[in-house]
N, C-alpha and C positions, 0 to 999 in steps of 0.2 A: 211169296217173293224170294229173292236171294240178294242177300248183303255181301258184297267183299269190299276189304280196306285192303290199302295199299300202305306201307309203312312210309313214312315221311322222309325215315333215316334210321340208319341201322340201328337197332338196339342189341344193346348188349347185355343191358341190365332192363329189369322191368321195376319202378317203383312199387309200391302199394298204392300210391293215389291211381298212377297209370292202370295198373289191373283193376280198382274198382271203377274207376272211368269207364273201361272197356266192359265190365259187366254191366255197368248202367247202359252204355252202348247195343250191348247183347240184347238186353231183355225189352229195349225198345218197340218190338215188331209186337212181342205178347201184348206189351202195356198200349199202342195203338189199336189193337183187335179190339181189346176191351172197352177203352173209351169212344172207339166211332163205333163199333158194331154190339158192342154190349154182350159180347162172347168171345170164346176161345176157340182156335181150331190147332190142327196138328202143325200148321204153316211155320211155328216158330220152334217148332222140336229142335232143330241144328243149334238153334242159337242159344236154345236151353242146356243143349247137352254142352255146348262150347262154355257159356259161361260156368257151368259146376264143374267142369273141368279145372279151368281156371280157379276157380276159389278152392277147391281140393288142392291144386298145386300152392296155392298162396298158404295155405293152411298147414299140410303135410310134409311140402319139399322146402319152402323157404322162409317158414318161421315169420309169418306176417300176422298171425294171432296175436292181439294182445293178452288177451285169457290164457293161451297154451304156450307162447312165448316160443323162442328162437330155437325149435327142436326138430328133426325131422324124423317125422311119426311112419314114415314109410323104408326107413333105411333096411329094415329086414325083411320088407313083403309089402305088398300091396292088400290091405283087406279088403278092397271093393274087387279085387281080382281072385278071391279065394285062396291067398298065398297065406301063409303063417306069417303075425306079425309078431313085436315083443312088448305090447301094453296090454293093459286093462279092457275089460269090456266098459268099465267107467270112462277111460280115456276116450275110448271108441266113440261113447255117447260123446262124449265135448267136443271130439274132431266133427261127428255129424252136423250137431249145433253149429260149429263157428261155421261150417261151409253154407249151412242153411242161412245163417245169420248175413253172410257175403252176401250171398244172393239176393236176398230179400230187402237189405238196407239198398242195394243198390237197383233194385225193381222200383222201390219207392222212389229213388230220386230220380230215374227214368220216366216215372208217373207223373212227379212235380214238372219235369221239364216238359215234358209234351202237354198238361194242362193248362202250364203257364202259355204255352205257344201252340195254342189249338188251331189259329188262324195258318200257320206255317203248315202246321199238320195236314190240314184239309189243301192248301194250293199244292203242297208235295202230292198230295192221294192224285188230284186232280191231273197233273203234270204227268203221273206214273201211268194213269188210265189211257192218256193221251199217246205219251210217248214211249211209254213201257220201259225204257232204258235213259238212266238219268249218270252226265257224270258229276264229280266233285264241283266243277265249276258252275252246273245249272243249279245243284242244290242249293249253295252258297247265294245265287241269286236268288233264287225261288224263295227261301227262308228271309233272306233281305227284302222281299216284298218287290223285286225288280220284275221286268216283263220280260220272257224268253220266249215268246212269240206262240204261245199255246192260245188255241181259239176258245173261247166262252164258252163253259160246258152248261148245260141246264141242271138246275139246282134239283129238280124233281125227275123223275125217268117219264111220266107221263105231261110234262109240263109242255106243252104246243105252242109256239107260237100264234098269235090271232092269224086269219085267214088273210092272204094278199101284202103281209109282212115279211121280210127277209130275215133270218136269223143273227144276231149278231157275233162278228167275228173277231173282234177285239181281245183282250187279253184278261186271262184271269189273275192277273198280277200287278193291276194298275193301269192307268192310264183309260181312256173313254174306248169304248168298243164302237167300231167301224160298221157301216152296213155293208152287208155282202154284197 
């Protein structure tokens, strides 16, 4: 799937907190795959790339690493693009570790959030299976447990209602199912 975000406001500055929150957001798809399916796919590759690039900017360009301080480590080139740099191999290893720490720390934040909200994750998953695309208001309503009119889905692929009964057409998000 694809996730797009729209800014709520023009952002001239990105705080460390907002940067880390966005990394957590970007890790959500990968975490959801692991929690729900118990495996990883290439579906989250762009999110991982974006999270890594953001973490790299936070560490190398914006001085947001407490361990490395307010120093621009990419001033004389980008070591990740084969350009000449003016710092040691030891500093390069520290940069790599800090980037990894930013991403891994916020991966764990995303995992905790999704583990604590598995029911909402399953509701969103079911809605996406039915509707394919959801807007921000629909997602807020689904997470809040509100009915957005998505028909009840079977919990098991081979779960067929008994002969002579109509399938339920209520909502997966609350309320009582109504007969078809």
